[in-house]
C-alpha positions in Angstrom: 12.2 -72.3 -138.2 13.5 -75.5 -138.3 13.0 -75.5 -142.1 14.8 -72.8 -142.6 17.5 -73.7 -140.2 18.3 -76.9 -142.3 18.0 -74.6 -145.2 20.7 -72.4 -143.8 23.2 -75.6 -142.9 23.0 -77.0 -146.3 24.1 -73.7 -147.2 26.6 -73.3 -144.8 27.7 -76.8 -145.5 28.0 -75.9 -149.8 30.1 -73.2 -148.8 32.4 -75.0 -147.5 33.0 -77.3 -150.2 31.3 -80.4 -148.3 30.3 -83.3 -150.5 26.4 -83.8 -151.3 26.2 -87.2 -149.4 27.9 -85.9 -146.1 25.0 -82.8 -146.7 22.5 -85.0 -147.3 23.3 -87.5 -144.2 23.7 -84.2 -141.8 19.9 -83.6 -143.1 18.6 -86.7 -142.2 20.2 -86.4 -138.5 18.3 -82.8 -138.4 15.5 -84.5 -139.4 14.9 -86.5 -136.6 16.5 -83.8 -134.4 13.4 -81.6 -135.8 11.0 -84.2 -134.9 11.7 -84.7 -131.6 14.7 -87.6 -131.4 16.9 -87.8 -129.2 18.2 -90.8 -130.1 18.0 -92.3 -125.9 17.6 -95.9 -125.5 15.9 -96.9 -122.8 16.6 -99.9 -120.3 13.4 -101.2 -121.2 13.9 -101.3 -125.1 17.2 -103.4 -124.3 18.3 -106.7 -122.7 22.1 -107.7 -121.7 24.1 -109.7 -123.7 25.5 -113.3 -121.7 28.0 -114.4 -124.2 30.2 -113.9 -127.3 32.2 -115.7 -129.2 35.9 -115.4 -127.6 39.0 -114.4 -129.7 40.8 -116.6 -126.7 39.0 -119.6 -129.0 40.3 -118.5 -132.4 43.0 -120.9 -133.6 43.9 -120.9 -137.4 45.4 -117.6 -138.7 44.7 -115.8 -141.8 46.2 -117.4 -144.9 48.7 -114.7 -146.7 46.5 -114.5 -149.6 43.6 -113.2 -147.4 45.9 -110.7 -145.5 46.7 -109.4 -148.8 43.1 -108.1 -149.0 43.2 -106.3 -146.1 44.1 -102.9 -144.8 45.0 -100.8 -141.7 43.1 -97.7 -140.8 43.8 -95.4 -138.1 41.4 -92.7 -136.6 43.8 -89.7 -136.7 40.9 -87.1 -136.4 42.1 -86.2 -132.2 44.0 -82.9 -131.4 44.5 -84.0 -127.5 42.9 -80.9 -126.6 41.9 -82.5 -123.0 45.6 -82.8 -122.8 46.5 -78.7 -123.6 47.7 -80.1 -126.9 47.2 -78.4 -130.5 48.5 -80.2 -132.7 48.0 -84.5 -133.6 47.3 -86.4 -130.3 49.4 -89.1 -132.7 52.4 -87.0 -132.9 52.8 -87.3 -128.9 56.1 -89.5 -127.7 54.5 -92.4 -126.8 57.6 -94.3 -125.8 61.4 -93.4 -125.8 61.9 -91.0 -128.8 58.6 -92.8 -130.8 55.5 -90.8 -131.2 52.7 -92.7 -132.0 52.6 -92.7 -135.3 55.9 -94.3 -135.5 55.4 -97.5 -133.1 51.6 -97.6 -135.7 54.0 -97.6 -138.6 56.4 -99.9 -137.3 53.8 -102.2 -136.7 52.2 -102.3 -140.0 55.7 -102.7 -141.2 56.4 -105.4 -139.1 53.4 -107.6 -140.1 54.7 -107.1 -144.1 58.4 -108.4 -143.4 56.2 -111.5 -141.4 53.5 -112.2 -144.0 55.0 -110.8 -147.1 51.4 -109.0 -147.4 50.7 -105.6 -148.7 48.9 -104.3 -145.9 48.2 -100.9 -146.5 48.3 -98.6 -143.4 45.8 -95.7 -144.0 44.7 -92.6 -141.9 41.1 -90.9 -141.1 42.7 -87.2 -140.3 40.5 -84.2 -139.4 41.5 -80.7 -141.3 43.2 -79.8 -138.1 45.4 -82.9 -138.1 46.3 -83.8 -141.5 48.8 -81.8 -142.5 51.1 -82.4 -139.7 50.4 -86.0 -139.4 50.9 -86.6 -143.3 54.5 -84.6 -143.2 55.4 -87.5 -140.2 53.9 -90.4 -142.0 56.8 -92.8 -143.8 57.1 -93.2 -147.5 54.9 -96.2 -148.7 53.1 -97.3 -145.9 49.8 -96.5 -147.7 51.7 -99.1 -150.3 49.2 -98.7 -153.5 46.6 -96.6 -151.8 46.2 -93.0 -150.8 47.7 -92.4 -147.1 44.6 -90.8 -146.0 41.0 -89.4 -146.0 39.3 -86.5 -144.4 36.5 -86.7 -141.6 34.0 -84.5 -142.8 32.8 -81.2 -140.4 28.9 -79.9 -140.2 27.5 -77.2 -138.3 26.5 -76.9 -134.5 23.0 -76.0 -134.1 21.4 -73.9 -131.8 19.2 -76.0 -129.0 17.0 -73.2 -129.4 15.2 -72.8 -132.9 18.2 -75.4 -134.5 20.2 -72.6 -136.7 23.5 -73.0 -137.1 25.4 -71.8 -134.5 27.4 -68.1 -135.2 30.5 -67.5 -133.3 32.3 -64.4 -134.9 34.9 -64.5 -131.9 36.2 -68.2 -133.5 34.2 -69.2 -136.5 36.3 -73.0 -135.9 33.9 -73.2 -133.1 30.8 -72.6 -135.3 31.7 -76.6 -136.8 32.3 -79.6 -134.8 33.0 -83.2 -136.1 30.3 -85.4 -136.6 31.6 -88.5 -134.9 33.6 -91.5 -135.6 30.2 -92.9 -137.6 31.4 -90.7 -140.3 33.9 -93.1 -141.0 32.0 -94.8 -143.6 30.6 -91.6 -145.5 34.2 -90.3 -145.5 35.5 -93.6 -146.9 32.6 -93.3 -149.9 33.1 -89.5 -150.6 36.9 -89.6 -150.5 36.7 -92.1 -153.0 39.2 -94.7 -151.1 36.2 -97.0 -150.7 36.0 -97.6 -154.4 39.8 -97.6 -154.7 40.5 -100.6 -151.9 37.6 -102.5 -154.1 39.4 -102.0 -157.4 43.1 -102.8 -156.1 41.4 -106.0 -154.4 41.2 -104.8 -150.6 38.2 -106.8 -148.9 38.7 -106.0 -145.6 39.5 -103.1 -143.2 40.8 -103.1 -139.4 40.1 -100.0 -137.8 41.2 -98.5 -134.4 41.8 -95.1 -132.7 45.8 -94.3 -133.5 46.2 -93.7 -129.9 45.5 -97.8 -128.6 49.3 -98.9 -129.5 47.5 -102.1 -128.1 45.3 -102.7 -130.9 46.9 -104.4 -134.0 45.7 -106.3 -136.9 45.2 -110.2 -135.5 45.5 -112.3 -138.6 43.3 -114.7 -136.4 40.2 -112.7 -136.1 40.4 -111.8 -139.8 40.2 -115.6 -140.6 37.0 -115.9 -138.4 35.5 -112.8 -139.8 36.0 -114.4 -143.7 34.9 -118.0 -142.5 31.9 -116.4 -140.5 31.3 -114.3 -143.7 30.7 -111.4 -141.3 30.3 -107.8 -142.7 30.9 -105.9 -139.6 32.8 -107.4 -136.1 33.2 -105.0 -133.3 35.6 -105.9 -130.9 34.9 -106.0 -127.3 36.1 -106.6 -123.8 35.1 -107.9 -120.3 33.8 -104.0 -118.8 35.9 -102.9 -115.3 34.6 -100.0 -112.9 37.3 -98.0 -114.8 34.8 -98.6 -117.8 31.3 -97.9 -116.8 30.9 -95.1 -118.8 32.1 -96.5 -121.8 29.7 -97.7 -124.6 28.1 -101.3 -124.1 26.7 -103.6 -126.4 23.2 -105.0 -125.6 20.6 -106.9 -126.9 17.2 -105.0 -128.4 14.2 -106.9 -126.6 12.2 -107.2 -129.5 14.3 -108.9 -131.9 17.4 -109.8 -130.1 19.6 -107.9 -132.9 22.9 -106.8 -131.6 23.2 -103.2 -130.9 25.4 -100.3 -129.1 24.3 -97.6 -126.5 26.6 -95.2 -125.6 26.1 -92.5 -122.2 24.9 -90.0 -124.7 22.2 -92.3 -125.4 21.2 -93.2 -121.9 18.2 -91.6 -120.5 19.3 -90.2 -117.0 17.0 -92.6 -114.9 18.7 -95.5 -116.2 22.5 -94.2 -115.9 22.8 -97.0 -112.6 21.5 -99.6 -115.0 24.0 -98.1 -117.3 27.0 -98.3 -115.5 26.1 -101.9 -114.0 29.7 -104.1 -114.8 27.3 -107.5 -114.2 24.7 -106.5 -116.2 26.1 -105.2 -119.1 29.1 -107.2 -119.1 31.1 -106.0 -122.4 32.1 -102.3 -123.3 32.9 -101.1 -127.1 36.5 -101.0 -127.3 36.3 -98.9 -130.0 38.1 -101.0 -133.2 35.9 -102.5 -135.7 36.3 -105.0 -138.8 34.8 -104.0 -142.2 34.2 -106.5 -145.0 34.3 -103.6 -147.1 32.3 -105.1 -150.0 29.7 -105.2 -147.9 29.5 -101.8 -146.8 29.6 -100.4 -150.5 26.6 -102.5 -151.2 25.2 -101.2 -147.7 26.0 -97.6 -148.8 24.7 -98.2 -152.4 21.3 -99.6 -150.8 20.4 -96.5 -148.5 21.6 -94.2 -151.0 25.1 -93.0 -149.3 22.8 -92.6 -145.7 23.9 -95.8 -143.8 21.3 -94.8 -141.2 23.4 -94.8 -137.4 21.4 -94.1 -134.6 21.5 -90.4 -133.8 23.5 -89.4 -130.6 22.7 -86.0 -129.7 25.3 -84.0 -127.8 24.2 -80.8 -125.8 27.1 -78.6 -125.3 27.8 -74.9 -125.5 29.1 -73.5 -128.2 32.7 -72.7 -127.2 33.3 -75.4 -125.1 35.6 -73.1 -122.8 32.7 -70.4 -122.5 29.7 -71.9 -119.9 27.8 -69.3 -121.0 27.9 -69.0 -124.7 24.8 -70.5 -126.2 23.8 -73.7 -126.0 24.4 -76.0 -129.5 23.2 -79.3 -130.4 26.1 -81.1 -132.1 24.4 -84.3 -134.2 27.1 -87.5 -134.1 27.0 -91.0 -134.9 28.8 -94.2 -133.2 31.4 -95.8 -135.7 30.3 -99.6 -133.6 26.6 -98.4 -133.9 27.4 -100.1 -137.4 26.8 -103.4 -135.3 22.7 -103.0 -135.1 22.6 -101.5 -138.8 24.4 -103.7 -141.0 23.4 -107.1 -141.7 25.7 -109.9 -140.8 27.1 -107.6 -138.1 29.1 -109.6 -135.3 30.9 -108.9 -131.6 33.8 -110.5 -130.7 35.2 -110.7 -127.5 38.5 -109.9 -127.1 41.5 -109.9 -124.1 41.9 -106.5 -122.4 45.8 -106.5 -123.7 43.9 -105.3 -126.8 42.6 -102.3 -125.1 45.2 -99.1 -123.9 44.2 -96.0 -125.2 45.7 -93.0 -124.1 42.7 -90.1 -122.8 44.9 -88.5 -120.3 48.3 -88.1 -118.7 48.2 -90.6 -116.3 47.6 -93.0 -119.4 50.8 -91.6 -120.6 52.6 -91.8 -118.1 51.8 -95.9 -117.3 52.4 -96.1 -121.2 56.1 -94.4 -120.7 56.7 -96.7 -118.2 58.6 -100.1 -117.5 54.4 -101.6 -117.0 54.4 -101.8 -120.8 56.5 -103.3 -123.0 56.6 -103.6 -126.8 55.5 -107.1 -128.2 57.3 -109.1 -131.0 53.9 -107.8 -133.6 54.8 -104.3 -131.9 51.9 -103.9 -130.1 52.3 -102.1 -126.5 51.1 -104.3 -124.0 51.4 -104.6 -119.9 54.8 -106.2 -119.4 54.2 -109.7 -118.0 55.2 -109.5 -114.7 51.9 -107.6 -113.9 49.7 -110.3 -114.9 47.7 -108.0 -117.1 46.7 -105.2 -114.4 47.5 -101.9 -115.3 49.2 -99.4 -112.6 46.2 -97.3 -110.9 47.5 -93.4 -111.3 45.8 -90.4 -110.0 47.7 -87.2 -110.6 46.5 -84.0 -109.4 45.0 -81.7 -112.5 46.2 -78.5 -111.4 49.9 -79.4 -112.3 49.5 -82.4 -114.6 46.8 -82.0 -116.5 48.5 -80.5 -119.2 51.2 -82.4 -121.8 53.4 -79.7 -121.3 53.0 -79.5 -117.2 53.2 -83.2 -116.8 56.7 -83.5 -119.4 58.3 -80.8 -117.0 57.3 -82.5 -113.6 58.2 -86.2 -115.3 61.9 -85.8 -116.5 62.2 -89.3 -116.2 59.4 -91.7 -116.0 60.0 -93.6 -112.8 59.9 -97.4 -112.6 56.2 -99.0 -112.4 56.3 -102.6 -112.9 55.8 -103.0 -109.4 53.8 -100.6 -108.7 49.8 -101.3 -108.0 49.1 -97.4 -107.6 50.5 -94.2 -107.5 48.7 -90.7 -106.0 50.2 -87.5 -106.5 49.0 -84.3 -105.1 50.8 -80.7 -105.1 53.9 -80.0 -107.2 56.2 -82.9 -107.6 59.1 -83.2 -109.9 60.3 -86.9 -110.5 64.1 -86.6 -111.9 65.9 -89.9 -112.6 66.3 -93.2 -110.6 62.6 -93.3 -109.2 61.6 -96.3 -108.3 57.8 -96.7 -107.3 56.8 -100.3 -105.7 53.4 -101.1 -104.2 51.1 -98.3 -103.3 52.5 -94.9 -103.5 51.2 -91.6 -102.2 53.1 -88.6 -102.8 51.9 -85.5 -100.7 53.7 -81.8 -102.1 50.5 -79.6 -101.1 53.0 -77.6 -98.7 55.5 -76.9 -101.2 57.6 -78.5 -104.1 59.2 -81.2 -103.9 61.9 -83.0 -106.6 62.6 -86.8 -106.7 65.3 -88.7 -107.7 67.7 -92.1 -107.2 64.9 -93.0 -104.5 63.0 -96.4 -104.0 59.2 -95.5 -102.7 57.5 -98.5 -101.7 54.0 -98.5 -99.4 
């Protein structure tokens, strides 16, 4: 049955005009799934990482000719569906009137003006984000490169029998993205990897479009070049807020670095996984690539990089828990840490990590708790001493962007706010200042607040 399932999946991918390398990569992981591989990494197979090189110790910035070999790639495939969006998350207003994509463009243009380097901006879009994002992209940002490339898609396979899932009610739900690990395959199949190398680009900085704190740091580029590192993962100190995020570890057998995501952790090892004192560093999902090394590695492996499998069990329709169980075959971009020879991890300050995954993050970002730094990055205001405000908004009234924006007509001042908890239907009008720890409870009826100072 499973051999038949692979043939059916391959036929489905060919019918969707997916490139041969993408199909071969899918088949590589399908065979692992068929053989009973789970992708799990047990605690007994790894050891904690005690120390890493630290970006705070880097002194020298990259010379202009080195910067002229650098490309910025933004992962831009997300739709923000968890916040009720149907379009690209990067087109959501982040601060003032600027979207995430506006601010990313400003960061790249600012770097060009300061250094005189080319520094193209290239997006890795999904089929769902491409058209809208390119329509809003500022002209000339990709310099002499194509402005984007598209992440592949692959069939969801039934957990029972491994046949490609069928869902006539919404055929789009029969497909899933292969995870950010598809970055390497998509760069190759799109022709952009060859284009970058042909036009003199050697390095790429890759990060999520919703992480406005992640900008190309010339000091890290200089260190990478001096160390002749083929791949660099940025990691930061874990806190309790990061206990479910992927962490770096060392393989117990050879001491090599690797990345373990929560989906790769056996249930009996979850306590150890979430022990932030034991596993000290988490993956910020910002990486640096030596494009020459990547091209050589892909050529050596016939296009299949061989990242560790992540087997995600879901339902074919995520909104219908009664729909058939499926496996989504995924890989993580950061898992190249344990695959590419010469890969390194670098500890970076927490200030380089500020993603927006929920409306709670969006509220903080839009408030005066954050400010735009000289390099265009959005960082915590100096008065906050690196501590973001804790925000807890009830899901019923604030989880979806539309509901959230109706209730926050204007972001309140949070620069002196340690924590905000809101329960019930509260509308925040203009002139609100929150200090210390504030809790607003409107569970007994709607409340509107404006031109007030709340302090607790």
